[in-house]
FITIGU-161361 format. One line per field, with one value per residue: x, y, z of N, C-alpha, C in turn; residue in three letters; residue number from 0. Coordinates in pm, 1 decimal. Layout:
BEGIN
nu X  ...;
nv Y  ...;
nw Z  ...;
cau X  ...;
cav Y  ...;
caw Z  ...;
cu X  ...;
cv Y  ...;
cw Z  ...;
res ALA  ...;
n NUM  ...;
//
This chain:
BEGIN
nu 84.9  64.3  139.6  117.5  241.6  50.2  -198.5  -194.3  -193.3  -437.5  -618.5  -566.3  -657.6  -928.3  -985.2  -930.7  -1071.2  -1116.2  -874.4  -839.8  -749.6  -460.6  -308.0  -372.5  -274.4  5.8  84.0  10.3  180.8  430.7  387.6  354.1  604.9  753.9  636.8  731.8  1007.3  1006.5  920.2  1134.9  1338.1  1237.4  1271.0  1532.5  1562.0  1354.6  1291.3  1535.6  1620.6  1767.7  2070.2  2224.0  2520.1  2697.0  2939.2  3186.8  3187.2  3447.2  3608.5  3846.4  4079.8  4276.1  4179.2  3978.8  3649.2  3488.5  3641.1  3613.4  3332.0  3307.2  3397.4  3208.8  2926.9  2588.6  2540.6  2372.3  2317.0  2235.3  1906.9  1570.1  1323.5  1036.8  803.5  884.0  959.1  709.8  581.6  743.7  714.1  440.0  428.8  582.6  413.0  193.1  318.9  371.4  107.3  26.9  212.4  130.9  -118.8  -44.4  69.4  -161.6  -313.3  -159.1  -179.4  5.4  190.3  276.7  423.5  545.2  702.7  879.9  997.0  1126.1  1307.8  1461.4  1573.0  1734.2  1906.4  2033.0  2159.2  2323.2  2445.1  2660.3  2712.4  2475.1  2396.6  2572.7;
nv -117.1  214.7  541.4  894.4  1215.4  1422.3  1282.4  1156.8  1378.9  1504.2  1300.7  1294.4  1549.9  1512.5  1342.3  1466.6  1563.1  1585.0  1695.2  1955.7  2218.3  2416.3  2424.6  2181.8  2012.3  2068.1  1992.3  1724.1  1632.8  1658.4  1479.3  1244.5  1218.6  1156.4  907.2  760.6  767.6  619.8  368.7  293.4  282.8  85.4  -132.7  -179.8  -194.6  -368.9  -568.6  -625.2  -670.6  -487.7  -305.5  -25.3  118.6  358.1  605.3  870.2  1033.6  1027.2  1259.6  1319.5  1558.4  1492.5  1320.7  1248.4  1365.3  1150.6  938.0  991.8  961.9  686.7  593.4  671.7  597.8  477.4  393.0  181.9  -154.4  -467.0  -578.6  -462.0  -668.7  -840.9  -764.2  -537.8  -376.4  -337.5  -183.1  47.1  140.5  194.1  399.4  593.3  639.8  752.5  983.3  1102.2  1154.7  1358.0  1551.1  1602.4  1703.9  1938.6  2075.8  2106.4  2276.5  2505.5  2570.3  2458.8  2269.3  1948.8  1788.9  1989.3  2108.5  1897.7  1871.4  2120.5  2103.8  1882.4  2000.0  2191.8  2019.4  1890.7  2109.8  2227.7  2009.8  1833.3  2058.4  2163.4  2075.0  2161.9;
nw 2.0  -94.4  20.3  25.2  137.0  107.3  85.3  342.2  508.0  447.3  518.5  786.6  860.4  824.4  1035.2  1265.3  1546.2  1842.1  1943.6  1817.4  1873.6  1846.7  2075.0  2199.5  1999.2  1990.1  2247.0  2246.0  2044.7  2175.3  2383.0  2241.8  2129.8  2358.3  2415.9  2194.3  2246.6  2480.0  2390.5  2232.2  2426.7  2597.1  2438.4  2479.7  2765.9  2862.1  2674.8  2544.0  2288.8  2145.7  2209.1  2362.1  2316.6  2399.0  2340.4  2330.2  2019.0  1797.6  1600.9  1371.5  1281.4  1110.8  923.8  635.7  551.0  468.6  570.7  849.4  874.9  839.5  1080.9  1268.6  1472.7  1532.6  1785.3  1838.9  1895.6  1762.8  1648.0  1620.3  1758.5  1617.9  1772.2  1918.3  1703.9  1575.7  1776.8  1791.2  1529.7  1534.5  1723.0  1587.1  1373.1  1505.7  1594.8  1347.3  1273.6  1457.7  1379.3  1120.3  1183.4  1316.0  1096.6  949.9  1119.7  1109.2  848.9  671.8  429.0  451.5  277.6  119.5  315.7  365.3  111.1  95.2  303.1  215.5  -12.3  104.1  245.0  34.3  -90.4  107.1  218.0  428.7  582.5  656.0  905.9  1090.7;
cau -0.4  141.7  84.3  198.1  222.0  -75.7  -307.1  -186.5  -229.3  -578.9  -685.7  -548.6  -748.5  -1063.5  -1000.5  -890.6  -1188.0  -1094.5  -760.6  -831.4  -676.6  -313.7  -252.6  -381.0  -189.2  147.0  110.3  2.4  304.3  532.6  357.0  383.4  748.3  795.8  595.7  824.8  1132.7  984.6  914.2  1279.0  1415.9  1187.6  1334.8  1663.3  1556.4  1261.3  1303.0  1677.0  1657.5  1874.9  2150.0  2281.7  2658.9  2732.2  3067.2  3213.8  3220.6  3575.0  3628.6  3986.4  4116.7  4376.5  4112.4  3881.1  3509.7  3447.8  3706.9  3545.9  3200.9  3319.6  3425.2  3099.7  2828.2  2463.5  2546.7  2269.7  2364.3  2122.9  1790.4  1442.2  1247.7  910.1  710.4  933.9  952.5  569.7  550.1  810.4  647.2  311.5  453.4  625.3  294.7  113.1  391.5  342.4  -32.9  21.4  292.4  43.0  -223.3  18.2  73.8  -302.6  -350.2  -81.7  -196.0  132.9  182.1  382.8  501.3  628.5  800.4  976.9  1075.5  1212.1  1417.3  1542.2  1649.0  1842.4  2003.4  2108.9  2238.6  2423.3  2509.4  2702.4  2714.5  2342.6  2372.3  2679.8;
cav -0.3  332.2  662.6  1010.2  1313.7  1498.1  1194.3  1140.9  1508.0  1519.4  1205.4  1344.9  1664.3  1459.2  1264.1  1551.9  1626.0  1612.9  1781.3  2047.8  2335.5  2408.8  2395.3  2037.9  1945.1  2083.0  1911.3  1582.0  1605.6  1636.3  1356.3  1132.1  1204.4  1086.7  766.4  699.8  746.0  511.6  241.7  258.2  247.0  -41.6  -237.0  -202.4  -234.8  -472.6  -681.2  -655.6  -703.2  -398.7  -248.4  104.1  119.7  493.9  665.5  989.2  1022.8  1085.4  1319.1  1352.5  1663.1  1434.0  1230.9  1313.0  1356.6  1012.4  847.1  1017.3  903.2  544.6  565.5  715.0  489.0  524.9  333.4  79.2  -290.8  -563.0  -544.2  -471.3  -790.8  -806.7  -700.2  -403.2  -303.2  -300.1  -79.1  167.6  189.9  251.5  531.9  689.7  672.0  847.0  1108.3  1161.7  1204.6  1490.1  1640.6  1643.1  1787.6  2070.1  2133.9  2151.7  2391.0  2624.9  2580.9  2419.9  2149.0  1859.0  1749.9  2102.4  2121.5  1795.3  1905.9  2234.7  2051.9  1801.9  2087.7  2245.5  1917.5  1868.4  2227.5  2254.1  1887.5  1811.6  2184.4  2196.2  2037.4  2215.6;
caw -1.6  -105.5  80.0  11.1  242.7  85.3  127.5  483.5  577.1  421.8  600.7  925.8  879.4  836.7  1157.9  1383.4  1614.6  1982.3  1966.9  1706.8  1910.2  1833.0  2210.4  2219.6  1903.3  2029.4  2366.8  2204.9  1972.4  2276.6  2451.6  2146.8  2119.1  2477.4  2404.3  2098.5  2318.5  2580.3  2311.8  2193.1  2545.8  2650.4  2355.5  2541.0  2903.8  2894.9  2581.7  2527.0  2149.0  2104.7  2313.3  2332.4  2367.5  2360.7  2381.7  2254.1  1874.3  1767.6  1474.6  1361.6  1180.0  1021.4  835.9  546.0  598.1  449.6  672.9  974.7  872.6  857.4  1221.7  1353.8  1495.3  1594.0  1920.2  1855.1  1862.8  1748.1  1566.2  1691.3  1737.7  1556.9  1865.3  1944.2  1576.3  1560.8  1873.0  1752.8  1406.3  1580.1  1789.0  1482.2  1299.1  1587.1  1591.9  1218.2  1277.4  1522.4  1302.0  1011.0  1245.4  1333.2  963.4  913.8  1204.9  1068.0  707.3  601.9  350.5  502.3  160.1  78.5  419.2  343.8  -9.8  128.8  388.5  124.3  -98.0  190.0  266.2  -88.8  -117.8  207.3  251.6  569.5  649.5  701.1  1048.8  1179.4;
cu 89.0  71.1  174.5  161.5  87.0  -197.1  -309.8  -233.2  -380.2  -662.6  -682.2  -646.0  -889.5  -1085.6  -979.0  -1014.5  -1159.2  -983.7  -736.3  -750.5  -526.6  -252.9  -260.6  -286.8  -42.3  175.8  99.9  126.9  419.7  512.9  387.3  528.9  806.4  755.4  688.7  957.1  1117.7  981.0  1055.4  1347.8  1367.7  1237.0  1469.6  1645.8  1461.6  1280.5  1450.6  1715.3  1760.1  1948.2  2201.3  2423.3  2718.6  2868.5  3084.3  3245.1  3348.8  3586.0  3770.8  4004.7  4215.0  4313.3  4014.5  3744.4  3461.0  3513.8  3647.5  3412.1  3203.9  3338.1  3311.9  2998.8  2695.6  2445.9  2442.3  2330.9  2241.6  2013.3  1665.3  1373.9  1111.9  814.3  752.2  928.4  811.2  537.7  614.7  749.5  512.7  328.8  504.7  505.8  208.4  185.3  366.7  201.3  -35.3  108.2  205.8  -67.0  -170.1  30.1  -65.0  -344.9  -282.6  -92.9  -66.4  111.6  303.4  476.5  596.2  735.2  917.4  1063.8  1170.0  1333.9  1516.0  1630.3  1761.2  1948.6  2095.5  2201.2  2354.8  2497.8  2539.9  2702.6  2586.7  2323.6  2479.5  2634.8;
cv 122.3  447.1  779.5  1112.6  1380.4  1409.7  1179.3  1265.1  1531.7  1425.5  1242.9  1454.6  1613.2  1388.0  1349.2  1617.9  1668.9  1711.2  1876.3  2170.4  2314.8  2381.2  2244.8  1963.1  1946.9  1993.3  1760.4  1542.2  1579.0  1507.1  1238.2  1112.3  1128.1  936.5  692.9  668.0  628.4  378.5  199.1  210.4  116.7  -157.6  -272.4  -260.9  -349.3  -595.2  -722.8  -693.8  -608.5  -349.6  -114.3  102.6  250.2  534.3  790.0  961.4  1095.0  1134.7  1372.1  1455.7  1604.3  1341.8  1308.7  1292.1  1213.8  915.9  866.4  953.7  753.1  503.6  604.0  601.8  548.7  466.3  223.3  -57.1  -384.5  -504.8  -549.9  -603.1  -747.8  -730.7  -555.9  -317.2  -253.4  -182.1  47.6  228.3  249.3  390.6  635.6  727.1  770.5  986.5  1178.4  1218.6  1338.6  1592.3  1690.0  1731.4  1930.4  2143.1  2185.2  2271.6  2516.0  2646.5  2559.4  2291.8  2062.1  1819.8  1863.5  2126.3  2021.3  1826.3  2020.7  2188.0  1971.0  1889.5  2154.3  2141.3  1889.6  1985.0  2239.6  2123.9  1876.0  1944.1  2227.2  2167.9  2085.6  2325.7;
cw 0.4  -42.1  56.5  117.6  229.4  130.8  277.3  557.0  561.5  509.3  748.9  955.2  898.1  967.6  1284.5  1441.2  1750.1  2009.8  1851.4  1744.0  1891.3  1960.8  2231.9  2124.2  1946.3  2154.1  2335.7  2126.9  2070.7  2349.5  2365.8  2131.1  2242.6  2468.9  2298.2  2169.2  2411.5  2506.1  2274.3  2319.5  2609.9  2568.1  2412.3  2678.0  2941.3  2802.8  2565.0  2380.0  2088.0  2232.6  2268.3  2404.6  2321.2  2420.8  2296.9  2107.8  1851.5  1625.8  1466.8  1248.8  1078.0  915.2  750.7  603.1  581.4  547.7  808.9  981.0  894.3  1005.1  1316.2  1361.1  1547.9  1732.9  1943.2  1810.0  1866.9  1660.3  1648.9  1658.4  1673.1  1645.9  1893.1  1819.1  1556.2  1650.2  1831.3  1622.1  1440.9  1636.1  1687.0  1402.4  1376.3  1590.4  1461.4  1210.8  1341.8  1447.9  1180.6  1064.1  1270.4  1203.3  921.1  991.9  1161.2  914.1  628.7  533.4  389.7  387.4  114.2  181.1  398.2  219.8  16.5  206.6  300.6  35.2  -18.2  217.8  149.0  -119.5  -23.6  245.4  400.5  646.0  702.3  853.5  1140.6  1266.6;
res MET  SER  CYS  ASP  CYS  ALA  GLU  PHE  GLN  GLU  TYR  THR  ALA  ASN  LEU  GLN  PHE  ARG  ASN  LYS  SER  ILE  LEU  ASP  ILE  VAL  THR  LYS  LEU  GLY  GLU  GLN  ASN  ALA  LEU  LEU  ASN  ARG  ALA  VAL  PHE  LYS  SER  VAL  THR  HIS  CYS  GLY  CYS  ILE  GLN  ILE  ASN  ALA  SER  LYS  GLN  ILE  ILE  SER  ASN  ASP  LYS  THR  LEU  GLU  GLU  ASN  LYS  GLU  ASN  LEU  THR  ASN  HIS  VAL  GLU  GLY  GLU  LEU  CYS  PRO  ARG  CYS  ARG  GLU  LYS  VAL  GLU  GLU  GLU  ILE  GLY  ASP  LEU  LEU  PHE  TYR  LEU  ALA  SER  LEU  CYS  ASN  ALA  LEU  ASN  LEU  ASN  LEU  ASP  GLU  VAL  MET  LYS  TYR  LYS  LEU  SER  ASN  LEU  LYS  THR  LEU  GLY  ILE  PHE  ASN  LEU  LEU;
n 0  1  2  3  4  5  6  7  8  9  10  11  12  13  14  15  16  17  18  19  20  21  22  23  24  25  26  27  28  29  30  31  32  33  34  35  36  37  38  39  40  41  42  43  44  45  46  47  48  49  50  51  52  53  54  55  56  57  58  59  60  61  62  63  64  65  66  67  68  69  70  71  72  73  74  75  76  77  78  79  80  81  82  83  84  85  86  87  88  89  90  91  92  93  94  95  96  97  98  99  100  101  102  103  104  105  106  107  108  109  110  111  112  113  114  115  116  117  118  119  120  121  122  123  124  125  126  127  128  129;
//
C-alpha cells in the first residue's frame, strides 16, 4: 500500500476532532515524542533485542570527511524484534499524525516542508547540520 504526504495530511485533517486546538496538538506532539522514546528504550531495558553502547564520537582533523563518517556509529547494537519493531512503528505513525495535524492547524503542506528541507540538505550537505 502506497501513501503520500498529501493523502496522509488530508486524511489526518478529516479525523482531527478532539484535539483540534493548536494547544492540544502541540502538547500531544510532545507527549507522542515521549511515547516513542519510551518504546525505543523499552526495547533495550525490557526486551533486550537492542543495546545502546554509547561513547564519545571521535572526529579527527587528520582524516577526510568520508574516513570520519566510517568511524561514527549510531550506538545501537542488534535489531528490533518483531514485537518491538511494531510498537516503535506504531509510535512513529502516531507522531506523524500529530505532525500532520500541526501542519493542518498552521496551514502548512507537510510535503512542501519535506521538499524544502530536502532541498536544503542537498544544497548545504554536511554543513546543514553544523
